[in-house]
KOLFI-665240 format. One record per residue (C-alpha): y, z, x. Coordinates in steps of 0.25 Angstrom, whole numbers, plus 5000, padded with zeros to 4 digits. Layout:
N
YZX...
//
This chain:
333
507049065043507249205037508649265037508849365047509849475049510549395060510749285050511449385040512349435052512749295056513049245042513849375039514549375053514049515057513049575066511649605063511949745064512949735053511949665044510949775047511949885044512249815030510749805027510449945031511650015026511850075040513150075048514550045044514849895039516149855032515949825017516449685018515449655030514249725023514549635010514649515019513249545025512649575012513149445006512549365018511249435016511249395002511649255005510549235016509449305008509249405020508149505017508049615028506749655033506349785027505849835040507149805047507949875037507049995038507149995053508649995052508650115043507650185052506450165043505450055041504850105028503550075034502350165037501350135048499950165047498950175058497450175056496250145065495650025057495649975043494049965044493950115042493250135028494350225022495550165029495950085017496050205007496950275017497850155019497950125004498350265001499450255012499850115008500050154993501050264997501750185007501950064998502350154986503450224995504050084999503550085013502749985021501550005030501149955043499649975046499149985060497649995064496950025078495849915077496349865091496449995098497550005108498149865104498349915090498950045094499949965103500349885091500550005083501350075094502249955094502549975079502850115081503850085092504449985083504650085072503949995062503550115053504150245049502850335049501450325052500150345044498950365053497450365052497150395067496650285075495750355086496450395098497850375092498250515088499050555100499850425099500150455084500450595087501550545097502150455087502250565077502950655088503850545091504350545076503450445069502950515056501450505056500350545046498950545050497850515039496450575041496650665052495350675060495450815064496550795075497650875067498850795073500250845074500750765062500450755047499050705043498250685030496850725030495650755020494650865019493450815027492850945029492850995015492450855010491250865019490951005013490950944999489950835003489050945009489151034996488850914988487550874996487151024996487351034981486350914980485350984989485550905001485150995013485050895025486250805025486450695036487850685041488350555046489750595052490950515057491350505071491350645077492750635084493350625070493950745064493450705050492050695055492050835060492650885048491650815039490450865047490951005047491251015033489850955029489151045039489851165034489451135020488051135023488051255033488751335022487551305013486551355024486151205028486751175042486651025044485650975054486350915066485250805066485850765053487350745058487450605063488850555069489250425063490550335064490850315049490150185048489150135038488150115050488250255055487850315041486650215040486150235054486250385053485350385040484350285046484150365059483950495052482950435042482250365054482150495062481650565049482750665049482850715034484150725027484550725012485950685012486950605021488450655023489150535029490650555034491050425027490650335016490350225025489250295033488750355020488550215015487750185028486950305025486650265011486250125016485250185026484650275015484450165005483850075016482850195019482450205005483150345003483750374990485150414988485450524984484050564980483550564995484850575002486250604997487450535004488850575005490050505012491450535015492750465011492350414997492850274999492650164988491350134996490750264992490650224977489950094980488750134990487350144984487350244979488850284978489150384988489650524987490750544996491850645001493150574996494150565007495550545000495850425009496850365000497550494997497650525012498350395015499350415004499650555008499950515022500850405017501550495008501750605018502350495028503250435018503750565013504050605027504850475030505650515017506050645024504850745020504350825032502950795037501950895033501450995043499951005038498950895035498850835021497450865017496850785005495450835001494150765000493350754987491850734985491450614977489950624971489250494969487750454968487450464983487250614981486950614967488050604956488050754952
//
């Protein structure tokens, strides 16, 4: 059986509170009593729980992270960026997903009540922003990653969706593409609205407003990109480029074009968004707006841990810019 704090207290002839005070350096304990407790600890080989010691000191040295699901294509990059910083700073991480809806949130809330972590990193699960804001207002430090246009009343880390989409438009225009098909993400997301606005503005500034018939709402999946291209080809709607709001739907568009015998980029150029590792392995490799996902996770973790060490939380969002990556799906120049 593992040695417990009760075993140490019984052997030393003191209370569990006294043992706890010796372990944590809190409260007054006579020198001879403290020495006796330490001797018993050594003799029994008692190893205190790091979490229990942290709680006694008022800190767990654990960071919580709440995300919608691990199946999102870019989630691994964000998590890795955050984990790299958290581990380097000697903290642990508790990861929570919302894959079971209300049940998942009840479990998460129980961990909040138990003060199982010192601060929280969040990729906002849908419908949870009010609750997360309440936690912050009650004193839990919270950093939001990938603000979807909600502009919460607590710190966030975001990227330049609109200017990234403008860069995609400028690249396609430079290659003579005048009728782009746009496969968006879900319209309720701020990133979708920003990417659509930036891309449309880029074309409008060139005197080529985008035909509304060429804007198709998708849901960030492979299938939405494939189906959008198939439908427009079947309807005979001409287009010479595809701008998809993520790499996965761009890969679906590439598949549909290939199945239809359309050459990429000769007949149709294709651009994605995110620049995940997938983008370098499609056929042909995909030009994409690089979203700094790992950097966003790392920046959020650094901000949170700096705050736990005494640095005030920032008043404005941290913005890490996108970058356009050119590959063979639009031509290599």
